[in-house]
C-alpha positions in Angstrom: 26.7 -36.7 -6.8 26.1 -33.5 -8.7 23.3 -33.7 -11.3 24.1 -32.0 -14.7 20.6 -33.1 -16.0 19.0 -30.4 -17.6 21.4 -27.8 -16.6 21.6 -26.2 -20.0 22.7 -22.6 -21.0 24.1 -20.7 -23.7 27.3 -18.5 -23.4 28.8 -16.2 -26.2 32.0 -14.4 -26.3 34.3 -12.4 -28.5 36.3 -14.2 -31.0 39.3 -12.1 -29.9 39.3 -14.1 -26.7 40.6 -17.2 -28.2 43.7 -15.5 -29.4 44.4 -12.8 -26.7 43.4 -14.9 -23.5 43.2 -18.4 -24.1 44.1 -19.6 -20.8 42.0 -17.5 -19.0 38.9 -18.8 -21.4 39.8 -22.3 -20.7 39.8 -21.6 -16.9 36.4 -20.0 -17.1 35.0 -23.1 -19.1 36.3 -25.7 -17.0 33.2 -27.2 -15.8 31.2 -26.5 -18.9 30.4 -29.3 -21.1 29.7 -28.0 -24.8 27.1 -29.7 -26.6 26.7 -27.1 -29.8 29.3 -24.5 -30.8 28.8 -21.9 -33.6 30.5 -19.0 -35.0 28.3 -15.8 -35.5 29.5 -13.7 -38.3 27.4 -10.6 -37.7 28.7 -10.3 -33.9 32.3 -11.8 -34.6 31.5 -14.0 -31.5 31.5 -17.7 -30.6 28.1 -19.1 -29.2 28.4 -22.2 -27.0 25.4 -24.3 -25.7 26.1 -26.8 -23.0 25.8 -28.1 -19.4 27.2 -26.4 -16.4 26.7 -27.5 -12.9 25.8 -24.2 -11.6 23.2 -23.4 -14.4 19.5 -23.4 -13.5 17.6 -26.4 -14.4 15.9 -26.1 -17.8 12.2 -27.4 -18.0 11.3 -29.9 -20.7 10.4 -28.0 -23.8 12.0 -24.7 -22.5 14.9 -22.7 -24.2 18.4 -22.6 -22.6 18.8 -19.3 -21.2 21.8 -17.1 -21.9 24.4 -16.6 -19.0 27.2 -14.0 -19.5 30.8 -13.7 -18.7 32.5 -11.4 -16.0 35.7 -10.0 -17.0 37.9 -8.6 -14.2 40.7 -6.3 -15.7 43.6 -4.7 -14.1 46.0 -2.2 -15.6 49.4 -0.9 -14.7 50.1 3.0 -14.7 51.1 2.8 -18.1 47.8 1.2 -19.4 49.4 -2.0 -19.9 47.1 -5.0 -19.0 48.5 -7.1 -15.8 45.5 -9.2 -15.1 42.6 -10.4 -17.0 40.2 -12.8 -15.2 37.2 -14.4 -17.1 34.1 -16.1 -15.1 30.6 -17.3 -15.9 28.2 -15.2 -14.4 25.7 -17.6 -12.9 23.6 -15.1 -10.6 23.8 -11.7 -9.5 25.8 -12.6 -6.3 28.5 -14.5 -8.5 28.7 -11.2 -10.9 29.2 -8.7 -8.2 31.8 -10.6 -6.6 34.4 -8.9 -9.0 36.1 -5.5 -9.0 35.8 -3.8 -12.4 33.2 -6.2 -13.6 32.1 -5.9 -17.5 28.8 -7.8 -18.1 29.7 -9.4 -21.7 27.0 -11.0 -23.7 24.2 -8.8 -23.4 25.8 -6.6 -26.0 26.3 -9.5 -28.1 22.5 -10.7 -27.9 
C-alpha cells in the first residue's frame, strides 16, 4: 500500500490553464489530493497545497515545498497549437523526460 502520509507539496499554475487547458490540467492532477486552494491576485495564478504519492515526505514542523509543472507544447507549421501536455515535475529526471519543457512555477514564486 502506498503511503500518502506527509507527502505534502505546493503547486502553482496560471489561471488561464483553467479555461484554455482544463483536461490537460485534470490529467496532471489526477493523483493530487488538494488540501487547500487559493487564488493569488498579484500573479494571477492558483496555488494548491496537497498530497501526491510521488512528493517527498515532509518532516514534522517543516513547510511543504513547491513543485513545478512541465509543459510540453507542439505547434504546427502555422504556429497553431496541436498538442499541450502538463505534468508535475517531481525531480530532475521527471522534468528532463519532456521535449520543449518549460518550468512553470519558478517565475510565479
